[in-house]
N, C-alpha and C positions, 0 to 999 in steps of 0.2 A: 198324787204324784205332782212334780214340779221340775220342769226344767229349763234351761236356758241357753241359749249357742252364745258362749263369750268372746267368742270369735272362730272366723273358719276362713282358709284359704290358703295359699301356698306358704304365706307369711308364718301361719301357726292355726293351730286348731284347739279347742279345747270346749270343752259342756257341761255345765252342772247340773248334775240329777239330784233330786231329794223325795224320798219317802219315809216318812216318819222321823224318826231321829236320826236314819239314816242318809250322809249326804257324799256324794260319790264327783271324782273330776274324770270324766270321758274323754283322755289326752289329755297332753300338757305341752301344748309346743311353743308356746311362749317362753319370755326367761321367767324366773320367778316371781319377782318384783311387778314383772307384767300383769302376771294371771293375778296376784292380789291385788293389784289396781283395779281390776275387772273384778274381781268378788265382791270388792268395796264399791263399787258403781252399782252392784246389787242388793247390798247391804248383807253381805254375805260375809262374817267373819272366816278366814280361811286355817282357824283351829278350830272350825266346825265339822271341817272334813272327816271320812271318815277312811278314805281310798281311795286310790287311784286304778282306773282300769284303763291299758291301752292297746289300741288295733290292730298298730305297727309299727318297725322302727322305724320310718323314716323322721327327721329331723322337725319336720314340720308341725310334727306330732307326739313327741318326745322331749322337746329340747328343756323342759323346765322341771321333769317327774323326777328326776334325783333329787334335785335343789328341795322341792319341796317336800319329800318323801325325809329326807335328814329333819328338815328344819321343823316340821311337825308331827315326825316320827307315823308317816302314812304308811299304812300295807301297800305294794303295787303289784297287780295282778296282770301277767302276761301269759301267752305259752313260748315254750321254749323257744318257739322260732326267734319272736320278736325279742326276746333276751338276747340270745346271740347274733342276731342282726343289729342290735342298738346298744352294744357290751361299752365301746366306749363311752357312751353316755350314759346307758343305765347302769354306773358303777358302786360300789358302795351303799347299796339298797339297805334301810334300816331291815326292810322283810321283804322278801321275793315271794310271793304265790303262785305257781303254777295252774293254771288251767288248759284242757285239752280242748282243741277247737271242735265243736259239736257236743260236744258233753257240759249240760248245765250245771250250775253252781249255784248254792244261798251264800247271800251276805247280807246281815244284818237289817232280815224281814225283805231282802229282795233277791227273788231269783234270777239270776243272769245266765244267758245263753248267748254265747260265743258261735257265730258261725261262719263260712268261708266265704268270702270275696273274690275278684277276679282282681287283683292289683300288683305291679311289679314287686314285691315283696315276698318272704321267704314262706309268711305263714297270716296273710291278712286275714283280717275278721270285722265281722259288724256285729252289733250286739241286740238283742233283747232282753230290757228290764221288765219284769214284773211286780207288781206287788199285789194286795188285795183287792185292791178295786180297779186299776188300770194295768195297763200297757206300754210300753214306749219304744219303738223299730229304731237304729241306728245305723244309719253306712251311709258314709259321706267319702269314701274312693274305691270306687269299681269302676272298668271300662264295659263291662255287659252285665246284662239283666237276665240272672240265670233259674231253673226252675226252681234252686234253693234257696235262692232271695226272693226270690214272687211268695213259694212258700211261708219262710220265717216270717217277713213279712204284714202278711195278710192276717186280717184281724185286730192289727194293733189300734189303739187309739189314739195315739200320738207317732209323728215319724218326723226323724231327722234324713232328709234324702239330697244326694249331690246332686247339681245342676250347675255343673262347672264352665260350661263354653258354649257359645254360638259357632257353629262350622262355617261360619264367611268370614268371621273375625279370625278363628284362629286359621285358615287357610292365609286369610290375607296378611297376616299380621308377622310381628317381627321374629319370634319365635326360628330357630334355625328346622331344616328338614326333618333332622335326627328326633328333635324333639317336639315337634308337629306331629309324627310319627306316634311319636310314645304315647302323646294323648289322644289320638285318637283310638290307639288299638284296641283290643279285650282285657287287656291290662291294664289301661289308662284311665278314662276319665267321661263320665256320662253327658251327653251334649242336653242342652235346657229340652228340645223337643221328646227325646232320649228319657229323660225324668218325667218330662209331662205326663207320655203314655204309660210311663211305670206307675205312679202315681194315679192314672185312671184305670189301673188292673187291681188297685190295691183299697178302690172306693167302697166304704160298707157304710152303713148308717152311722156307727159307732164309730168313725172315724172324724175326729176332733179338730186336729190340730196337725199342718204340715210344715215343717223349716225347710228351706231350700237353702245349700250347705254348698261351702267349696264353693263359691263363684270365683272365675278369673279374674283378678284385675287388670290383664291386659286382653284375656278373648273373649270377655263377656262384660255385660253391663246390667246394674241390677234391677232398671226398669224393664228392656228388654227380656230378661231373664223371667222376671214377673210376668209381665205381660205374656211372656207365648205360654208359659202355665198356666198360670189363670185363665186364658182363652181356650186353652184343651180341655181342661177340667169341668169347667162351667159349662162348655155347650155338650160334654158327657153326662152332666148332672143337674141340665137344666135350668142353670142358676143355683142349685145345691149342694155346693160344693162346701167341703170344710173349710176351716181357714187356712190360709195358706199367707207366710211370712218368709221374711227375706234374714239370714244372717248376715254380717259384715264381718270385715277384716280388721278393721280400725275400734271397733267398740262391742258393747254385747247387745243381742237382739232382744228379741221378745221375751220376759219371763211368763212361762206359759203353764198355768195349771189346767192337770187333764180331770174332767170329772170323773166319780165313779162308775162304773157298770157294775152288773150283776157276775155274779159269778161264773155261770157259763160263758159271758161274752169274754172273761178274763182268760176263761180257758183257751177259749181259740184261738187267743194274742201267741 
């Protein structure tokens, strides 16, 4: 399995996931033209996409979904809550396919498990993508780490995890009080240290790569986020941590290839 976070943050979110002949977009929160540009930057023709799966209805996750779906005749997968909440944007889809939160479904050699997260939308989800050799966990918007979230992401070989803000920068920053409270809340976003300790709780021998996602441009700094997480994780692992990289708002991040694991390890994910 391979993946690349094409961009992540309040101005847009989209991630490319490929397994065999199946290529997915997880969220499509940029314009259609911008997503095409970012796919071209990693040498992926948009015509090769197989489907779009959406986590929730906020505009920074669905903005370009209907445009791309119509242009390339792509099926779009959401739960009913996301479709209802995003109906003004998610209109005239060529093919809408419903999934139920908590129920796995298969698509093109991938098993996809949508699980509930804590965010201020109707029915937000994260995803586990599993093929015959590896698994990827994806969660970019949650205000708290729940027991379910920890359970679902344990055993994954790759992770895309929210690392949204530094609490001091947020508290002293320009956001109005109500917006600060939203970010701080249990339905908001994870702070750097919270993300670091969460990653530590998910460490295992076959966790290969962690991407830090949804960094705030106003209330975070990439160097600060990276150093905060890596220092805590490396202390926990005595310097033998998985590879950790950053996602970016203005460009694609690393193109990551997950190495094959045994069937037992994949099942654990």
